[in-house]
C-alpha positions as CSV (number, residue, x, y, z in Angstrom):
1,X,28.0,-3.1,-11.7
2,X,26.7,-0.1,-9.9
3,X,23.7,-0.6,-7.5
4,X,21.2,1.9,-6.1
5,X,19.3,0.3,-3.1
6,X,18.0,2.5,-0.2
7,X,18.9,1.1,3.3
8,X,15.1,0.8,4.1
9,X,14.4,-1.5,1.2
10,X,16.1,-4.8,1.1
11,X,13.8,-6.3,-1.6
12,X,14.2,-3.9,-4.5
13,X,17.1,-2.3,-6.3
14,X,18.2,-0.7,-9.5
15,X,21.5,-1.8,-11.3
16,X,23.5,-0.5,-14.0
17,X,26.0,-3.0,-15.6
18,X,28.7,-0.5,-16.4
19,X,30.7,-0.1,-19.5
20,X,28.7,0.7,-22.6
21,X,25.4,-0.4,-21.1
22,X,22.7,2.1,-21.7
23,X,20.1,0.3,-19.5
24,X,19.0,0.5,-15.9
25,X,17.4,-2.6,-14.5
26,X,14.8,-2.7,-11.6
27,X,15.0,-5.9,-9.6
28,X,13.3,-7.7,-6.8
29,X,14.9,-10.3,-4.4
30,X,12.7,-13.4,-4.5
31,X,13.7,-16.8,-3.3
32,X,17.3,-15.7,-2.7
33,X,17.8,-14.5,-6.3
34,X,17.5,-11.0,-7.9
35,X,14.6,-11.1,-10.6
36,X,14.3,-8.5,-13.3
37,X,11.0,-6.6,-13.1
38,X,11.7,-3.8,-15.6
39,X,14.3,-2.2,-17.7
40,X,14.8,1.4,-18.8
41,X,17.1,2.8,-21.5
42,X,18.9,6.2,-21.1
43,X,17.1,8.3,-23.8
44,X,19.8,11.0,-24.0
45,X,22.8,8.8,-23.5
46,X,24.7,7.5,-20.5
47,X,25.2,10.2,-17.9
48,X,28.7,11.4,-18.0
49,X,29.2,11.9,-14.2
50,X,28.6,9.6,-11.2
51,X,26.2,12.1,-9.5
52,X,24.1,12.3,-12.6
53,X,24.1,8.5,-12.9
54,X,23.2,8.1,-9.2
55,X,20.3,10.7,-9.7
56,X,19.0,8.8,-12.7
57,X,19.1,5.5,-10.7
58,X,17.3,7.1,-7.8
59,X,14.6,8.6,-9.9
60,X,14.1,5.3,-11.8
61,X,13.8,3.5,-8.4
62,X,11.2,6.0,-7.2
63,X,9.3,5.7,-10.4
64,X,9.4,1.8,-10.3
65,X,8.3,1.7,-6.7
66,X,5.3,3.9,-7.5
67,X,4.4,1.5,-10.3
68,X,4.7,-1.5,-7.9
69,X,2.5,0.3,-5.3
70,X,-0.1,1.2,-8.0
71,X,-0.2,-2.4,-9.2
72,X,-0.6,-3.7,-5.6
73,X,-3.4,-1.2,-5.0
74,X,-5.2,-2.2,-8.3
75,X,-5.0,-5.9,-7.6
76,X,-6.5,-5.4,-4.1
77,X,-9.8,-4.3,-5.6
């Protein structure tokens, strides 16, 4: 399993399970367990290099965090 989790955020992360998995999973730590919030498929196949995979994970994390913030903003009204 490969994990992307910025140092400043201990509650959210993106994981890739490795192998033939073509999915990234966005998770949140709640009550001591990682809960799945969203899943994304690689549309053009699994990245071939580690740097490309890392960049995909980072982009998915940033996108997911934007969605979380938008949802929190919408709920506050």
